[in-house]
N, C-alpha and C positions, 0 to 999 in steps of 0.2 A: 504493500499499500503505500509503500514511502520510496521517490526516487534515488537514485544511486547516481553519482556520477563518474563511477569505474564502470558499471553496468551499459549506461547511456554511451560511454567512449567505447565498450566492445561492440554494442547495436552498431554504434556509426561506424566503427571499422569494418565491420562484416558488410553492411550495406555496401560502403563505398567498396568494396572487393566484390559487389555483384552478388553478393545472398540475399535472399527474399526470407525474410525473417517473418514470423507470426506468432502470435501470444493470445491466450485467452485473457477476455476480459474479466472474468471473475465470476463469484458467483453471491456477490452480497445482495443481489435485486434492489440496486440503487445507482446514481449516478459517481460513486465514489471511483475513483482511478486507480487500477492495478496495472503492476510494471513487471517484466517491459514492455505488455500490448500496449501503452499510454504513448511510448517513444514514438516519434514522427516516423521513426524509420522501421517500425515493427507494424505488420498488418494487426490489428485487435480485432478480435472475433467473440460476437454475441452468440448466445445458444438459441434458437427455436426450438416449438413443439410441433406437435404431427397437424396442427392445423395452421399451421405458419404464422402463429403469433410467438411474442417472445417468451421465452420461457420463462414463469415466475421466479426463479431463483437470477436469472442472469444480470450481471452490469449490463448499463449502458449509457449511450451518449452520445448523441450524433457528432460532438465536436471532439472524439477521440476515440469511438469505436467505429471501425471501418466498413465492416461486414457481419453477415449473421449466417449462421449454418445449424442443421438440424443438431442437437444435444441433449435431447431428452428420450430415455429411454433406448439407449444405443447399444446394441450388444458388441462387447469387445472382449478382449484377452486381459485378466488379471493375472498377478502373479501367481505363481505356483508354490505359494508358501504360504503360512498361515500371519496373517496382518491384521488388523483392527477395523476393518470398515466395512465388515457384515458383507462381503462378496465370495461368491463361490471362486472356488482355487482354479485357473485356467480360464474360464469363460463365464461372463455374466453381463447383466444390463446396466448401465450406468447413466447416469446423468451430470450436466456439467458444460462450463465453456471450454473446459480440457477435452471434453468428448466431440465438442464441436470443432475445435481447430484444427485437429488431424483431415477434415474436410478441405479445410482453405489449403492446407501443406501441399494435399494430394493435389487437389485443384492447380495449383501454382507449379507444381512439377509437369502436371499433363500440359501446361500453359508453354513452358518451356521447350517441349517438343515439336512446338508449332513454330509457325515462321513470327510468329508473335512474341516467342521468347528469345529477344535479344539482348535485355539486360532487366536487371532486378525491377527498372520502373516501369518497363513496357509489361513486365509480367503483372505487376500490382495493378496497373493501368489498366489492362485487358480484364482482369478479376474482376474489378469493380465497375467496369462499364458494361460488362456482361450480367450482373447480378441482376435478380428479378426484384422489381421494386414491390414488395410486399408491404402490408401495414407495418407501420413503425419507421419507415426506411425515412432518413430525414428528422425523426427524432429520437430512436432509440440507436440507431446506426445510421453512417453516410449511405452507403451505396445500395445496400439491400441483401437478399440471402444471395448465396451462392449458387451459382447455374454450370455446372461442370460441362455439360452438353454445349450451350452457347459460348462458355470461354475458348472451345478447342473447336468450334466450326469455322469454316473457311469465310 
């Protein structure tokens, strides 16, 4: 929840080397910034539910959250050892902006394989310009909900 000059320098260094960075917006359900997502050179990701609405827990703010992606009840891998978040070992359903962020990372990777993938800036621009303008765009997040098919379409 607090910015760090060291972390911001690392983010800027990576961005300047051509790396696309994504970061979870957080799960506080309010507009409080979460880092590194809130840094200018990170694509901050909010979570949506299965009705195209902002997930109740998702942090938000169109001035710092860039895009949204499904993040509620996502089937995913979990560690194969006991830990304390009440999930099955191996696979289970999870919710959070940390479940939405990999969808943005994957879409960015797909964009790199197209003619749009010429730089970190071009990948980010393509991802944002092809996002679906679902309810909440402009108030909860800047660009919309990710649309991977549109992002890689010629």
